C-alpha positions in Angstrom: -11.9 148.5 -106.9 -12.2 150.9 -103.8 -15.6 151.5 -102.2 -17.1 148.3 -103.8 -19.6 147.3 -101.3 -20.1 143.5 -101.0 -22.8 141.5 -99.0 -21.2 138.3 -98.0 -23.5 135.5 -96.7 -21.5 132.6 -95.0 -22.4 130.5 -92.0 -18.9 129.1 -91.5 -17.6 131.8 -89.0 -14.0 131.1 -89.6 -14.2 131.2 -93.3 -16.6 134.2 -93.2 -14.0 136.2 -91.2 -11.1 135.2 -93.5 -13.1 136.2 -96.6 -14.2 139.6 -95.1 -10.6 140.5 -94.0 -9.2 139.4 -97.5 -11.9 141.4 -99.5 -11.5 144.5 -97.1 -7.7 144.3 -97.5 -8.3 144.4 -101.4 -10.4 147.6 -101.4 -13.9 146.2 -100.8 -16.2 147.2 -98.1 -17.8 143.9 -96.9 -20.8 143.2 -94.8 -20.7 139.7 -93.3 -23.9 137.8 -92.4 -24.1 134.3 -90.9 -27.3 133.2 -92.7 -29.5 134.1 -95.8 -32.1 135.9 -93.5 -29.7 138.3 -92.0 -28.2 138.9 -95.4 -31.6 139.7 -96.8 -32.3 142.0 -93.8 -28.9 143.9 -94.5 -29.8 144.1 -98.3 -32.9 145.8 -97.5 -31.2 148.5 -95.3 -28.2 149.3 -97.4 -26.9 149.5 -101.0 -24.5 146.9 -102.2 -22.5 146.4 -105.6 -22.0 142.6 -105.2 -23.6 139.6 -103.4 -21.5 136.6 -102.5 -23.5 133.8 -100.8 -23.0 130.2 -99.7 -25.9 127.9 -100.5 -26.2 125.7 -97.5 -27.1 128.0 -94.7 -29.5 127.9 -91.7 -32.6 130.1 -91.5 -32.6 130.9 -95.2 -30.4 129.1 -97.7 -28.5 130.8 -100.6 -30.9 129.8 -103.3 -33.9 131.5 -101.4 -31.7 134.6 -100.9 -30.7 134.8 -104.4 -34.3 134.5 -105.6 -35.4 137.4 -103.4 -32.6 139.5 -104.3 -33.0 139.1 -108.0 -36.7 139.6 -107.7 -36.2 143.2 -106.8 -32.7 143.8 -108.2 -32.1 141.7 -111.4 -28.9 143.5 -112.2 -27.3 142.8 -108.8 -24.2 140.8 -109.5 -24.3 137.6 -107.5 -21.6 134.9 -106.9 -22.4 131.5 -105.2 -19.5 130.3 -103.0 -20.5 126.7 -102.1 -19.2 123.1 -101.5 -22.1 121.8 -103.8 -20.2 120.6 -106.9 -22.7 118.5 -108.8 -23.5 119.7 -112.4 -27.1 120.0 -111.6 -26.4 122.3 -108.5 -24.1 124.5 -110.7 -26.8 124.7 -113.5 -29.5 125.7 -110.9 -27.3 128.4 -109.6 -27.0 129.9 -113.0 -30.7 129.6 -113.5 -31.3 131.7 -110.4 -29.2 134.4 -112.2 -25.7 133.9 -110.8 -22.9 135.6 -112.5 -20.5 133.1 -111.2 -20.3 129.7 -109.1 -17.2 129.1 -107.2 -16.7 125.6 -105.4 -15.0 125.2 -102.2 -12.0 124.9 -101.6 -11.1 127.8 -103.8 -8.1 130.2 -104.2 -8.6 133.7 -102.7 -6.7 135.1 -105.6 -9.1 133.4 -108.1 -12.1 134.7 -106.2 -10.7 138.3 -106.4 -10.0 137.7 -110.2 -13.4 136.7 -110.8 -15.0 139.6 -108.8 -12.8 142.0 -110.8 -14.0 140.5 -114.1 -17.5 140.9 -113.2 -16.9 144.5 -112.3 -15.1 145.1 -115.5 -18.1 143.5 -117.4 -20.5 145.8 -115.5 -18.4 148.9 -116.4 -18.2 147.8 -120.1 -22.0 147.4 -120.3 -22.5 150.9 -118.8 -20.0 152.4 -121.5 -21.9 150.9 -124.5 -25.1 151.8 -126.3 -27.8 150.6 -123.9 -31.1 150.9 -125.7 -32.1 148.8 -128.7 -35.4 148.4 -130.5 -36.2 144.7 -131.2 -39.4 144.4 -133.3 -42.2 145.2 -130.7 -39.7 145.1 -127.8 -37.3 147.6 -126.4 -34.3 146.5 -124.6 -32.7 148.7 -122.0 -29.3 146.9 -121.2 -28.3 149.3 -118.6 -31.6 148.7 -116.6 -31.7 145.0 -117.5 -35.2 145.4 -119.0 -37.2 144.1 -122.0 -40.2 146.2 -122.6 -43.2 145.6 -124.7 -45.9 148.1 -124.4 -46.9 148.3 -120.7 -45.1 145.0 -119.8 -41.7 145.1 -118.3 -39.6 141.8 -118.1 -36.7 142.1 -115.7 -33.6 140.2 -116.9 -30.9 138.7 -114.9 -27.4 139.8 -115.3 -26.4 137.1 -117.7 -29.6 137.3 -119.7 -28.9 140.9 -120.2 -25.2 140.5 -121.0 -26.0 137.7 -123.5 -28.8 139.7 -125.2 -26.5 142.7 -125.3 -23.9 140.6 -127.2 -26.6 139.4 -129.7 -27.7 143.0 -130.2 -24.2 144.3 -130.9 -23.8 141.5 -133.5 -27.4 141.9 -134.8 -27.8 140.1 -138.2 -24.3 138.6 -137.7 -23.3 135.3 -136.0 -22.2 135.5 -132.4 -19.7 132.8 -132.0 -20.3 130.5 -128.9 -16.7 130.7 -127.9 -16.7 134.4 -128.1 -19.9 134.7 -125.9 -18.5 132.2 -123.4 -15.2 134.0 -123.1 -16.8 137.4 -122.6 -19.6 136.3 -120.3 -18.4 133.2 -118.5 -14.7 133.7 -118.9 -14.3 130.2 -120.0 -15.2 128.1 -123.0 -16.2 124.8 -121.2 -19.0 122.2 -121.6 -20.7 123.2 -118.4 -20.7 126.9 -119.3 -21.9 126.0 -122.8 -25.0 124.2 -121.3 -25.5 127.1 -119.1 -25.5 129.4 -122.1 -28.1 127.2 -123.9 -30.3 127.6 -120.9 -30.2 131.4 -121.2 -30.8 131.3 -125.0 -33.8 129.1 -124.3 -35.1 131.8 -121.9 -34.5 134.6 -124.2 -36.4 132.9 -127.0 -39.3 132.5 -124.6 -39.4 136.2 -123.9 -39.5 137.0 -127.5 -42.1 134.3 -128.4 -45.0 136.8 -128.8 -43.2 138.7 -131.5 -42.6 136.5 -134.8 -40.4 139.3 -136.1 -37.6 138.6 -133.6 -35.7 135.4 -133.8 -32.6 134.0 -132.2 -31.3 131.5 -134.7 -28.9 128.5 -134.3 -25.9 128.6 -136.6 -25.0 125.1 -136.4 -21.6 124.3 -135.0 -20.8 128.0 -134.7 -23.1 130.0 -132.5 -26.2 132.2 -132.6 -27.7 135.0 -134.8 -30.2 137.6 -133.6 -32.5 138.4 -136.5 -35.1 141.3 -136.4 -37.3 141.5 -139.5 
């Protein structure tokens, strides 16, 4: 995990310093910013491998920061670290492209384990076939791009991960539990609802091509069918 560069946005000075010290001690190189605006400025000046952000911050909140980062770097792994625990808040975080959503208080060891899991998943994607022809669309998993003609749709990390799993199982059923374990690391009701949101978004992307269909397999999972 050495040389993994983390952008950390946290307005609680004490917690921010503790997190930075912990991450640095575990092989990360951490840039700490006290609000979203400073984090956005830092993001535009240097390269990062992860972004960890609180949500409730002055100047620019975590949601605004995430939107701006994902707009120019859809594949950037992003983790929300926040006291907001309501289901709607968590779902909103995943809709913004978060790879994980950790609520305070949390275990430092759990945070480290989740970051390592995201890193392994990114490395796994890079090691797999990364280009698929899906009807009129081309899917570049490495670049998180869905291409049709001259149009390029940038995908979030989870959209790309989920579509990659569907492609790897093309014509066969991708079990919900398998997808949840591989991408969300836990088969839970909340994560299942989040996955349904991403399936709906993927279907909208393919809406213009009737030859590409993501089918529900009742009680089991989903199947990507390309005619």
